N, C-alpha and C positions, 0 to 999 in steps of 0.2 A: 071261810069254805073250806071244806078238802082239798086236797090236792088233785084228789080223781075227777072233780068236776073243773078243775082248772086246767086239767091237762090237754083238751082238745085246744084251747087258744094259744096256750103257752107252747105244744107241738107247733100248732102253726106259725106262730110268731118265728120260734127258733130256728125251725126248716126253710121258711121264707127268706131268711137271712142268708142262707147260701148263694143263692143267684144275685142276691142284692150287693152283698159283700163283693163277691166276685168282681162284678161291673164297677162297682165304686171304686174299689180297688185296682182294677186295671188302667181306670182312668186316672187314677193318683199317680201310675209312673211318669206322666208326661207335666204334672202341676208345676214342680219347681222350675222347668225350662218355659212354662208357658209366664209364670210370675216373674220372668226375668230375674231369676235365682234369688227370689226373695229370702231371708234368713226366717222368717216366719213359716213361708210356706215349704223350705227345708227341714224344719223340726218334724212335721207330719207326713213328709212324700219323701223319697230317695232323692238324694242329690248327687249320687254317682252310680256305677252299676256293680258295686258290692252286694253280695248277699244280704248280710246286716242292713242294708238301706232298704232293698226290696223287702224286707219282713215288714217297714210300716204301711206298705200295701194293703196288709192283712188286719195288722195289728190296731191301726186308729179307725177302719172302718167297723172293724168288729167289737171294739171296745165302743164306740159308740151306738151301733145296734142293739147291745144290752142294754146300755144305759137308758134310750129310748123305750126299748120292750119293757123297763120295768114302772117306768112312769105311766105307758100306756096301758099296760097289762093289771098293774097294781090296780088302778080305779075300781076295776069291776072284781078281781080275783083275790084280794088282800095276801101276796104273796110275801114270803119269808125273805126280807133282805137276805139274810145269810146264806140261806138257799139258792137266792139268785146271782149273787156276788161270787160264791163258791163255782155255780156251773160257768160264770162268764171266766173266770181264773182258768179253771179247768180247759175252755175251751181256748183260751189264748194261748196258755201252755200247749196244750195239744198241736196247736195248729202250727206255732214255732218251730217246734220239736221235729215235727214232721216234714215241713220243709227243707229245714237244713237239712236232716238226716235223708231225705229223698235227694237232694242235690247233692251231696257229697257222695252217696252211695253209687246215683247214676254216673255221675264224672269220674269217681274214683274206678269204676267198673269199665267204662267204655273209654274213658282219657279225653272225653269230647263233651261240649257242652251243645245242649239242643233247644232253641226257644219253644219249641212246641211242648216239648217235655217238662221246660220249667214252669209252663202254661198250666199245663195238665196237673202238674204237681201242687200249684197255687190253688188250683179249684179241688182238687182231692184233700187238700191241706182245708179248706174251708169246710167241705163236707164232712170227713170223718171229724173236726172239732166239735162242729154243730152238733152232730149226731149224738158224738161222746157225752157232749155238756147236755144233752135232751136226758139222756139215760142219767146223768147224773141231777138233775134236778128233779127228774121224777121219782127216784128211788133214794136220795138223799135225805137228812134230816138232819141239818147243821145248826149247831149252838154260836154262840159267840165268839169262842176260839177258830171255828170256821170259817165266819166273820172277818175275825182280824187277820187269820191268815191270808184270806183271799184280798183283800185289801190291803196287806204288805206286799203281795205278790204282785198285784197291779200296780201300785205306787212304785214299786222297785224297778220293774218293766219300762213305764214312763219316765222315770229318773234316766234309766239307760238309754232309751233311745233319744231324750233331747241331750244327754251328756257327751255320748258315741258319736252324734251330730258333727260337735265340734272337736271333740278329741276322742278320737276312735285310736284303739291299739293297734301297734303292728303285726296282726293279726291275719291270717287268709282269711278269715269270714268278712274282715272289714275292708279288703284291697278290692279296688274297683281294677279288674283284670283287663280294662281298654286301655286306662291310663298308668295303671301301676300306680296310683296315688290312695290315699288314705282321707278320707272325709270330703267337707268343703276345699 
């Protein structure tokens, strides 16, 4: 099936992910505490108030959304896995970069943090990344090299999120601003 015919279902899936990823990600903020500080929960949810740990609120729901989307949409649309995974990797990287850049730009400029601005940046990061990834999917035509790069990027991000949960570098991105500690 040609990409033109796939577009409506793909577009609907990707864009409907914006509020769903936002809601699930927002709820994830509390899961580590709710779980009694389970180490397994800590891999997937923030273990402290650092910027890095809060990126898990976007990363895991978005990754799962894209994986489920492939299996749901591929049944009827014969989606090329390389196009899908490159779009997913583009969404993940865009959202991570957007949120971190937005946070450090506004806190650097204003010298203060506002929870409402953090929430807005979280939503905007998801929206911008999903819209960009839709564009990548619509107009991209990726081969095995693209697939390999996308899988490598996603795998490296997974490794980083797991590793840095337990072994965070002593850098501002990983520092809990409330306790002044790093990691668990």
